[in-house]
LOVO-852406 format. One record per residue (C-alpha): residue in one letter; x, y, z. Coordinates in nm, 4 decimals, decimal comma. Example, Ala and Ser with C-alpha at 12.3 -4.5 7.8 and 13.67 -1.06 7.14 Angstrom:
% residues 2
+---------+----------+----------+----------+
: residuo :        X :        Y :        Z :
+---------+----------+----------+----------+
:       A :   1,2300 :  -0,4500 :   0,7800 :
:       S :   1,3670 :  -0,1060 :   0,7140 :
+---------+----------+----------+----------+
This chain:
% residues 283
+---------+----------+----------+----------+
: residuo :        X :        Y :        Z :
+---------+----------+----------+----------+
:       X :  -0,7901 :   4,4463 :   5,7175 :
:       X :  -0,5067 :   4,2736 :   5,6069 :
:       X :  -0,3842 :   4,3485 :   5,2577 :
:       X :  -0,0633 :   4,2443 :   5,0082 :
:       X :   0,0312 :   4,4918 :   4,7371 :
:       X :   0,1570 :   4,3742 :   4,3709 :
:       X :   0,1914 :   4,4753 :   4,0071 :
:       X :   0,1880 :   4,3776 :   3,7052 :
:       X :   0,3977 :   4,5963 :   3,4917 :
:       X :   0,3467 :   4,8625 :   3,7365 :
:       X :  -0,0101 :   4,8317 :   3,6918 :
:       X :  -0,0679 :   4,8020 :   4,0610 :
:       X :  -0,3443 :   4,6711 :   4,3151 :
:       X :  -0,4149 :   4,6276 :   4,6602 :
:       X :  -0,5267 :   4,2599 :   4,7271 :
:       X :  -0,7666 :   4,1728 :   5,0261 :
:       X :  -0,7877 :   3,8114 :   5,1627 :
:       X :  -1,1453 :   3,7058 :   5,2371 :
:       X :  -1,1782 :   3,3166 :   5,2868 :
:       X :  -1,4717 :   3,3094 :   5,4432 :
:       X :  -1,6372 :   3,5722 :   5,2245 :
:       X :  -1,7540 :   3,8101 :   5,4645 :
:       X :  -1,5729 :   4,1407 :   5,3536 :
:       X :  -1,8081 :   4,3751 :   5,2745 :
:       X :  -1,6321 :   4,6635 :   5,0618 :
:       X :  -1,7861 :   4,9910 :   4,9809 :
:       X :  -1,7053 :   5,2374 :   4,7195 :
:       X :  -1,5489 :   5,4718 :   4,9684 :
:       X :  -1,2970 :   5,2288 :   5,1530 :
:       X :  -1,1651 :   5,0957 :   4,8048 :
:       X :  -1,1171 :   5,4714 :   4,7236 :
:       X :  -0,9586 :   5,5081 :   5,0743 :
:       X :  -0,7121 :   5,2048 :   5,0169 :
:       X :  -0,6293 :   5,2817 :   4,6285 :
:       X :  -0,5932 :   5,6565 :   4,7921 :
:       X :  -0,1547 :   5,7778 :   4,6998 :
:       X :  -0,1370 :   5,9794 :   4,9891 :
:       X :  -0,3324 :   5,8766 :   5,2461 :
:       X :  -0,3965 :   5,5191 :   5,1830 :
:       X :  -0,1762 :   5,2821 :   5,0574 :
:       X :  -0,1917 :   5,3428 :   4,6889 :
:       X :  -0,3070 :   5,1608 :   4,3989 :
:       X :  -0,4686 :   5,1287 :   4,0494 :
:       X :  -0,7306 :   4,8637 :   4,1725 :
:       X :  -0,8197 :   4,6259 :   4,4426 :
:       X :  -0,8073 :   4,2630 :   4,4076 :
:       X :  -1,0749 :   4,0865 :   4,6526 :
:       X :  -0,9162 :   3,7399 :   4,7306 :
:       X :  -1,2765 :   3,4897 :   4,7814 :
:       X :  -1,3797 :   3,1370 :   4,7401 :
:       X :  -1,6362 :   3,0966 :   4,4227 :
:       X :  -1,8650 :   2,9021 :   4,6516 :
:       X :  -1,9241 :   3,1872 :   4,8797 :
:       X :  -2,0007 :   3,4477 :   4,6215 :
:       X :  -2,3220 :   3,3891 :   4,4637 :
:       X :  -2,2307 :   3,6025 :   4,1332 :
:       X :  -1,8830 :   3,3910 :   4,1141 :
:       X :  -2,1481 :   3,0766 :   4,1240 :
:       X :  -2,3756 :   3,2305 :   3,8701 :
:       X :  -2,0805 :   3,2879 :   3,6143 :
:       X :  -1,9587 :   2,9593 :   3,6412 :
:       X :  -2,2989 :   2,8225 :   3,5972 :
:       X :  -2,3308 :   3,0244 :   3,2754 :
:       X :  -1,9970 :   2,8995 :   3,1847 :
:       X :  -2,1038 :   2,5332 :   3,2223 :
:       X :  -2,4400 :   2,6173 :   3,0183 :
:       X :  -2,2009 :   2,7431 :   2,7416 :
:       X :  -2,0457 :   2,4752 :   2,6509 :
:       X :  -1,7454 :   2,5543 :   2,7181 :
:       X :  -1,4200 :   2,2995 :   2,8651 :
:       X :  -1,4753 :   2,1870 :   3,2201 :
:       X :  -1,3115 :   2,4238 :   3,4377 :
:       X :  -0,9747 :   2,3395 :   3,5909 :
:       X :  -0,9472 :   2,4456 :   3,9545 :
:       X :  -1,1688 :   2,7958 :   3,9496 :
:       X :  -1,2256 :   2,7659 :   4,3092 :
:       X :  -1,1492 :   3,1445 :   4,3568 :
:       X :  -1,3364 :   3,4498 :   4,2693 :
:       X :  -1,1212 :   3,7794 :   4,1461 :
:       X :  -1,3693 :   4,0593 :   4,2731 :
:       X :  -1,1831 :   4,4009 :   4,1082 :
:       X :  -1,2666 :   4,7386 :   4,1835 :
:       X :  -1,1775 :   5,0222 :   4,0057 :
:       X :  -0,9708 :   5,3411 :   4,2086 :
:       X :  -1,2653 :   5,4707 :   4,2524 :
:       X :  -1,4675 :   5,2098 :   4,4327 :
:       X :  -1,6538 :   5,0898 :   4,0884 :
:       X :  -1,6976 :   4,7335 :   4,0003 :
:       X :  -1,5007 :   4,6249 :   3,7005 :
:       X :  -1,5627 :   4,3109 :   3,4453 :
:       X :  -1,2188 :   4,2106 :   3,3628 :
:       X :  -0,8517 :   4,3235 :   3,4418 :
:       X :  -0,5423 :   4,1486 :   3,2835 :
:       X :  -0,2548 :   4,2711 :   3,4844 :
:       X :  -0,4805 :   4,2130 :   3,7639 :
:       X :  -0,5682 :   3,8912 :   3,6960 :
:       X :  -0,2201 :   3,7712 :   3,6577 :
:       X :  -0,1191 :   3,9592 :   4,0155 :
:       X :  -0,4208 :   3,7491 :   4,1399 :
:       X :  -0,2777 :   3,4271 :   4,0315 :
:       X :   0,0628 :   3,4917 :   4,1784 :
:       X :  -0,1037 :   3,5588 :   4,5035 :
:       X :  -0,3307 :   3,1988 :   4,5136 :
:       X :   0,0708 :   3,0254 :   4,4306 :
:       X :   0,2175 :   3,2307 :   4,6421 :
:       X :  -0,0580 :   3,2085 :   4,9260 :
:       X :  -0,1084 :   2,8263 :   4,8646 :
:       X :  -0,3934 :   2,8798 :   4,7418 :
:       X :  -0,3151 :   2,6909 :   4,4626 :
:       X :  -0,0862 :   2,4784 :   4,2807 :
:       X :   0,1474 :   2,5912 :   4,0240 :
:       X :   0,0807 :   2,5389 :   3,6469 :
:       X :  -0,2443 :   2,5899 :   3,5234 :
:       X :  -0,5735 :   2,6433 :   3,6725 :
:       X :  -0,8931 :   2,8403 :   3,6394 :
:       X :  -0,9875 :   3,1806 :   3,8129 :
:       X :  -1,3571 :   3,3259 :   3,8161 :
:       X :  -1,4024 :   3,6874 :   3,7113 :
:       X :  -1,7001 :   3,9152 :   3,5980 :
:       X :  -1,5408 :   3,8604 :   3,2383 :
:       X :  -1,6231 :   3,4612 :   3,2472 :
:       X :  -1,3810 :   3,2092 :   3,3269 :
:       X :  -1,0278 :   3,3027 :   3,2610 :
:       X :  -0,7513 :   3,0237 :   3,2482 :
:       X :  -0,3789 :   3,1678 :   3,4071 :
:       X :  -0,0513 :   2,9462 :   3,3605 :
:       X :   0,2484 :   3,0297 :   3,5693 :
:       X :   0,5824 :   3,0323 :   3,4082 :
:       X :   0,9206 :   2,9423 :   3,5356 :
:       X :   0,9971 :   3,1937 :   3,4381 :
:       X :   0,8342 :   3,3946 :   3,6826 :
:       X :   0,5482 :   3,5372 :   3,4608 :
:       X :   0,2314 :   3,4620 :   3,4139 :
:       X :   0,0084 :   3,3920 :   3,1079 :
:       X :  -0,3447 :   3,4748 :   3,1138 :
:       X :  -0,5955 :   3,3627 :   2,8344 :
:       X :  -0,8050 :   3,6672 :   2,7773 :
:       X :  -1,0447 :   3,5341 :   2,5902 :
:       X :  -1,1626 :   3,6337 :   2,2555 :
:       X :  -1,1668 :   4,0215 :   2,1640 :
:       X :  -1,4692 :   4,1450 :   1,9993 :
:       X :  -1,4859 :   4,3887 :   1,7673 :
:       X :  -1,7019 :   4,6489 :   1,7667 :
:       X :  -1,6402 :   4,9102 :   1,4875 :
:       X :  -1,5140 :   5,2067 :   1,5115 :
:       X :  -1,5253 :   5,5196 :   1,7403 :
:       X :  -1,3252 :   5,8670 :   1,8431 :
:       X :  -1,1634 :   5,9728 :   2,1487 :
:       X :  -1,0570 :   6,3164 :   2,2023 :
:       X :  -0,7229 :   6,4492 :   2,3573 :
:       X :  -0,6181 :   6,8490 :   2,4259 :
:       X :  -0,8589 :   6,9446 :   2,1756 :
:       X :  -0,7538 :   6,6537 :   1,9215 :
:       X :  -0,9762 :   6,3588 :   1,7683 :
:       X :  -0,8450 :   6,0252 :   1,7271 :
:       X :  -1,0317 :   5,7660 :   1,5519 :
:       X :  -1,0387 :   5,4207 :   1,7333 :
:       X :  -1,1131 :   5,0388 :   1,7031 :
:       X :  -1,3563 :   4,9799 :   1,9294 :
:       X :  -1,2940 :   4,6103 :   2,1611 :
:       X :  -1,4145 :   4,4350 :   2,4118 :
:       X :  -1,2221 :   4,2230 :   2,6628 :
:       X :  -1,5178 :   4,1990 :   2,8201 :
:       X :  -1,5009 :   4,5441 :   2,9569 :
:       X :  -1,4861 :   4,8301 :   2,6964 :
:       X :  -1,2153 :   4,9633 :   2,5400 :
:       X :  -1,0928 :   5,2374 :   2,2098 :
:       X :  -0,7702 :   5,1752 :   2,1077 :
:       X :  -0,6332 :   5,4745 :   1,8768 :
:       X :  -0,3622 :   5,4175 :   1,6591 :
:       X :  -0,2012 :   5,7590 :   1,5542 :
:       X :   0,1019 :   5,8583 :   1,3877 :
:       X :   0,1365 :   6,1320 :   1,6508 :
:       X :   0,3970 :   5,9857 :   1,9518 :
:       X :   0,1724 :   5,8829 :   2,2367 :
:       X :   0,4423 :   5,9976 :   2,5192 :
:       X :   0,3780 :   6,3611 :   2,3598 :
:       X :  -0,0116 :   6,3388 :   2,4556 :
:       X :  -0,1741 :   6,4842 :   2,7769 :
:       X :  -0,3913 :   6,2017 :   2,9658 :
:       X :  -0,3780 :   6,3865 :   3,3063 :
:       X :  -0,7725 :   6,4453 :   3,2297 :
:       X :  -1,0078 :   6,1911 :   3,1313 :
:       X :  -1,0267 :   6,1667 :   2,7011 :
:       X :  -1,3628 :   6,2556 :   2,5472 :
:       X :  -1,5469 :   5,9913 :   2,3631 :
:       X :  -1,9228 :   5,9128 :   2,2486 :
:       X :  -2,1456 :   5,8403 :   2,5222 :
:       X :  -2,3668 :   5,6757 :   2,2954 :
:       X :  -2,1381 :   5,4076 :   2,2345 :
:       X :  -1,9876 :   5,3825 :   2,5687 :
:       X :  -2,2714 :   5,4809 :   2,8041 :
:       X :  -2,1188 :   5,2923 :   3,0987 :
:       X :  -1,7056 :   5,5035 :   3,0122 :
:       X :  -1,4356 :   5,3373 :   2,8411 :
:       X :  -1,1016 :   5,2584 :   2,9033 :
:       X :  -0,9003 :   5,4739 :   2,6038 :
:       X :  -0,5671 :   5,3437 :   2,4440 :
:       X :  -0,3320 :   5,5860 :   2,2404 :
:       X :  -0,0947 :   5,3583 :   2,0681 :
:       X :   0,2056 :   5,3472 :   1,7944 :
:       X :   0,3212 :   5,1172 :   1,5735 :
:       X :   0,7086 :   5,1327 :   1,6380 :
:       X :   0,8126 :   4,8024 :   1,4729 :
:       X :   0,7026 :   4,4794 :   1,2838 :
:       X :   0,4919 :   4,3424 :   1,5513 :
:       X :   0,5832 :   4,6341 :   1,8232 :
:       X :   0,3544 :   4,8684 :   1,9402 :
:       X :   0,3767 :   5,1690 :   2,2378 :
:       X :   0,0773 :   5,2289 :   2,4267 :
:       X :  -0,0501 :   5,4196 :   2,7037 :
:       X :  -0,3833 :   5,4169 :   2,8627 :
:       X :  -0,6549 :   5,5924 :   3,0650 :
:       X :  -0,8751 :   5,3497 :   3,2496 :
:       X :  -1,2173 :   5,4423 :   3,3629 :
:       X :  -1,2503 :   5,5076 :   3,7294 :
:       X :  -0,8578 :   5,4748 :   3,8213 :
:       X :  -0,6916 :   5,7544 :   3,4968 :
:       X :  -0,3916 :   5,6676 :   3,3524 :
:       X :  -0,2314 :   5,4127 :   3,4670 :
:       X :   0,1652 :   5,2548 :   3,3852 :
:       X :   0,0529 :   4,9797 :   3,2044 :
:       X :  -0,3274 :   4,7726 :   3,1273 :
:       X :  -0,3412 :   4,4032 :   3,0308 :
:       X :  -0,7136 :   4,3930 :   2,8581 :
:       X :  -0,5449 :   4,7321 :   2,7043 :
:       X :  -0,2733 :   4,6016 :   2,5759 :
:       X :  -0,4650 :   4,3041 :   2,4218 :
:       X :  -0,7150 :   4,5807 :   2,2744 :
:       X :  -0,4255 :   4,7303 :   2,1338 :
:       X :  -0,2491 :   4,4699 :   1,9585 :
:       X :  -0,6457 :   4,3937 :   1,7566 :
:       X :  -0,6114 :   4,7697 :   1,6793 :
:       X :  -0,2214 :   4,7826 :   1,5399 :
:       X :  -0,3191 :   4,4013 :   1,3447 :
:       X :  -0,5732 :   4,5575 :   1,2111 :
:       X :  -0,4171 :   4,8714 :   1,0332 :
:       X :  -0,1683 :   4,5952 :   0,9381 :
:       X :  -0,3996 :   4,3776 :   0,7837 :
:       X :  -0,3620 :   4,1306 :   1,0168 :
:       X :  -0,5581 :   3,8954 :   1,2732 :
:       X :  -0,3272 :   3,7000 :   1,4241 :
:       X :   0,0521 :   3,6555 :   1,5822 :
:       X :   0,2222 :   3,7471 :   1,8596 :
:       X :   0,2588 :   4,1376 :   1,9570 :
:       X :   0,5138 :   4,3164 :   2,1737 :
:       X :   0,3042 :   4,6002 :   2,3414 :
:       X :   0,5336 :   4,8530 :   2,5465 :
:       X :   0,4035 :   5,0517 :   2,8259 :
:       X :   0,5203 :   5,3038 :   3,0555 :
:       X :   0,5595 :   4,9896 :   3,2926 :
:       X :   0,7160 :   4,7628 :   3,0875 :
:       X :   0,6870 :   4,5115 :   2,8179 :
:       X :   0,3713 :   4,2732 :   2,7610 :
:       X :   0,3450 :   3,9829 :   2,5219 :
:       X :   0,0025 :   3,9559 :   2,3691 :
:       X :  -0,0676 :   3,6362 :   2,1201 :
:       X :  -0,3779 :   3,6606 :   1,9079 :
:       X :  -0,5101 :   3,3415 :   1,7302 :
:       X :  -0,8276 :   3,2689 :   1,5657 :
:       X :  -1,0429 :   3,1476 :   1,8782 :
:       X :  -0,8939 :   3,3615 :   2,1763 :
:       X :  -0,6171 :   3,6061 :   2,3020 :
:       X :  -0,3243 :   3,5411 :   2,5487 :
:       X :  -0,1579 :   3,7936 :   2,7483 :
:       X :   0,2069 :   3,7409 :   2,9214 :
:       X :   0,4098 :   3,9674 :   3,1950 :
:       X :   0,5575 :   3,9939 :   3,5002 :
:       X :   0,3671 :   3,9647 :   3,7971 :
:       X :   0,5253 :   4,0811 :   4,1572 :
:       X :   0,4263 :   4,0908 :   4,5320 :
:       X :   0,5936 :   4,3672 :   4,6617 :
:       X :   0,4405 :   4,4224 :   5,0355 :
:       X :   0,1953 :   4,2930 :   5,3251 :
:       X :   0,0566 :   4,4469 :   5,5809 :
:       X :  -0,2574 :   4,5773 :   5,8146 :
:       X :  -0,4982 :   4,8625 :   5,7406 :
:       X :  -0,6202 :   4,9879 :   6,0924 :
:       X :  -1,0031 :   5,0375 :   6,0165 :
:       X :  -0,9640 :   5,4172 :   6,1577 :
:       X :  -0,7871 :   5,4381 :   5,8130 :
:       X :  -1,0646 :   5,3859 :   5,6129 :
:       X :  -1,3655 :   5,6324 :   5,8033 :
+---------+----------+----------+----------+
């Protein structure tokens, strides 16, 4: 099994090229690849498959066309994203930036703007001259308030859907001090399929510090969809809905742009290694 390793603000991924669409991934294989002691080590797996060879991707493109949005630009590749525990995920902002970087570096897409098929729908990406990648993340959907508990303390948060579920908790307590070694508690009636929990501090004009516990992966160094959810929550506390926000995560800095119609995420995407995994290593 050939692989490439990459990261976006230290949110890292194993990339699996699958140009003929024949690679079958079980949850156990994904978990073995992501194991940081016995595998390659990553927060998730990105399978790179031609959209036309995936019935799931074809259905997503068809639904986008029926919704009457802008015509796809490219949309030749499907990002089949799996969390570190092997579970399917709808969307991953950092993963999508790394996915786009891989497509261009591998000669599978031209530099500039193009669409990628994700389980969260079509997402347009743009490779910047600086090396950063910008992703149109779609319009955040705010669904009211809920709570998360960390270390026996309960924090109120904003429910935000970015195609995947988030609970962004803006707190006056420094998030660096919080213990995220265990899954935060949450209301299963609100999040029956689990949730990504962001703990957020507002630290300046349109600037926030964020830590995140991702469902299926644990605490990660960064989360792209979570950064957008955090920006939405901090903006709401400030009485705003639009603007450009800097989100500081343990792995670096991300920029989130909010407008009335969509959100955009900008940050680095770096490929760091390539190789092969012998089949015996995945048994």
